[in-house]
N, C-alpha and C positions, 0 to 999 in steps of 0.2 A: 809455163804452168797452164794446164787445161783440165777440164773435167766435163762429165756428162751427168744428166739428171737420172741416168739409169745405173745407180750404184748398188746399194744394199737391197736384198730381196725382201726385207722386213719393213713394211711401210706403216706409218701411223695413220689410223683412221679416226677422224673426229666425227662425233654425231652432229646432227643438224643444229641443235641448240648451241653447242660449243662453238661451231664454226660461225654461226650468225652472230653470237655474242662477241667473239674476237674481232670479226670484221667491223661490227658496230663500234667497238672500242677504238679500232684503228681510225675510222672516219671521225669519230668524236675528238680523238687526239689531234687530228690534223686541223680541225676547225676551232678548237677551244681558244688557241692563241689569238687569231685575228678577231674573233667575236669578243674576247676579253678586252682587246685593244679598243674596239668600238665602244664598249661600255665605259672604259676609262676616258675616252675622248668626250663622250656625252657628259660625264661628270664634270670635266673641266669646263665645258660650255655652260653648265648650270651654275658653277661656283666661282668662275673667274671672269672678271670684266676686262682684263688686260687684252687689248687687240692682238698683240703678238701671240699670246697664249691661245686665244680663240682660233686664230688662223692655224697655229700648230695642231690644235685639237681637230679642226675640220680636215686638215690634210691627213692626219692619222686615221680619221674615220673613213675618208675616201679610199685610202690605200688598203686599209684592213677589210673594208667591204668588198673591194675587188678581189683581194686574196681569198676571203671566205667563199665568195661566189665561185671563183675559179676552182677551188679545191672540192666544193660540192659538185660542180658540173663534171669535173674529172672523175670523182668517185661514182657518180651516177652511171657512167659508162663502164668504168674499170671494174666495179664491184656489183653494180645494180642490174636491173632488167631493162635498161634503156635500149632502144633500137630504132633505127630509122625505117626499117622495112622488114618487120617480123624477125626472121632469123639472121638478118644482115645489119651491118653498121657501115655508114659511109666513112671511108678513110679520111675524108676532108674534115669530118667532125672529130675524129681522133687527133688529127693534127691541130685543130683549133683548141681543143681542151688541153693538149700537151703544151702548146706554146703559152697559153694563159696560165697554166699551172706554174711555169717557171718565169713568168714575165718580170717579176720583181726580185728574182733570185740571182745568185752569182753564176748560175749555169745557163748556157745558151743552147738552143735547139736548132739543128739543121735537119731538114725533112725532105726525103725524096720517096714518093709513093705514087702508085697509079691513082687516077681519079675513078674510083670504083667502090662498089659495095662488096665487103668481104664478110665471110661467116662471123657471127657474133663472137664466138669463143676465140677465134684467131685475133680479132681486134682487141678483145679484153686482154689476151696474153700480151699483145704488143704494148698496151698502155701500162700493164704491170711491169713489163721489162724496162720501160722508160724510167719508172721510179727506181727500180733496182739499179739501173745504169747510173742514175744520179747519185746513189749511195756509194758507187765505186769511185767517185771523185769528190771526197768530202770537202775539199777546198775550192770546189767549183771548176768550171772549164766548159768543154763543149761535148754535147751528145749528138752524134751524127746518126740519124735514123734512116735506114734504107729498106724499103719493101719492094721486092721483085717477084715475078711470077703472078699467078692468078689466085683467086680465092680458094680453089681446090688444092693447089700445091704452091703455097707461098714460101718465100725465104725472107726471114726477118733478121737484119743485121744491125746491131746498135754498137757504135764505137764511142766509148766515154774516154775523153782525153783531158788530163789535168794533173796538177801537182799532187804527188802522193797517191796516185791512182793505185787501187788494189781491188782484187776480187773480194766483195764484202764477206766478212767472217760468217761461216756456217751457211751461206746462201745456197751453195750447191747441194748440201744435205737437205736443206729445207725444201728446195724445189723438187728434189727427188722423193720427198715425203718421208725421209728418214732423219728427223732432227736429232741432234745430240741429246741424250738422256731420254729420248722417246716422248718428249712433250714439246708443245709450242705455245708461246705467249703472244700477247698483242703486238709486241715488237717484231716477232718473226712471222706473223700471220700473212703478211703480204707475199713474201716469197713462197710460203707454203701454199697459199691460195693460187699463186701463179703456176705452181706445179700441178695442182688439181685441174686448172684450166688447160694447161698444156696437154695433159693426158686426155682430157675430154675432147680436145681439138686434134688429137693424134699428132702432136708436135714434140720434137726432141730439143732440149735447150742445153747449150754448151757454153762454157766460159773459157777465155784465154787472156793472158796478159803479156804484153811486151813493152818494156820501158814504162812510159807514163800513159799507156793506152790499154784499156780493158775492152775486149770484144765479147759481146753476147750474141750468139747465133741461135736462131730457132728454125728448124727445118722439119718437113714431114717425117714421121717415123717410118721405118721400113715397112711396117704393116700397112701404113696409110698409102704407100705407093704401089700396093697391089701384090705384095708377097704373101705366101701362104699364112693363114692365121689372121688376116686383116679383120678388124672388128667391124660389126655392122654400124653404118653411119647413124649418128644420133639425129633425132628430129627436133631441131632447135626451135622451129616455129610453133611447136606445141607448148613451149615454155612460156610462163606468164611474162607480160610486159608491164612496165610501170605506167603505161597508158598516157604518159605525158606527151606533149607535142614533140616532134622530132627535132625541132630547132634547138640547137645547143648554144645559141648566141649568149655570150657572157656579158654580165653587167659591167 
């Protein structure tokens, strides 16, 4: 079973307010749980003098703080305007936030990529595909990430292997920009956004499944490799940055 992001000719267009609202909802959804756990842990520290309960609360706070920090750092690059050099992002930073994102999860990350700066949208696409690949193995497993080529013409291959692996429902239509019913909600905004980034980066995304392994491949579109009709390159360095320090070291 396989598919491409270039399916239907009718694509959904979200206005800026709807897109930003859905992305904010997605980020909030990801951090609500660990932040809530921190609050619960603090309440236990305030109300319970039992040493074992206090130690349990402290460990809960430590773990939840790491999780919240990792998810925010990941979102800052995957969805935000973070960048280490204007229009580029260091693939080492992408690896760091990806490993931290899944550090306490049942999914493991294997990473093979050049030590290089890549165009911002191509790195954003890679990070969004990491999350999509994780949803392909709901019971956990291994995501093998391989980046080859250079920043102008990269090949991104993510292999998600685990029990009950499947191409996530509706993900191909969402990445293609043609969601079922013609609408998208906060649950589907990540693959929809990944499709927007893929088109901005002139990359084509395809899915395949064999046994317990789902493969997600992103390669330059035909237009991007110089065929007639190639779009004019976007000037990413004119886009705003979040002006934060480039270091993405996690707490």
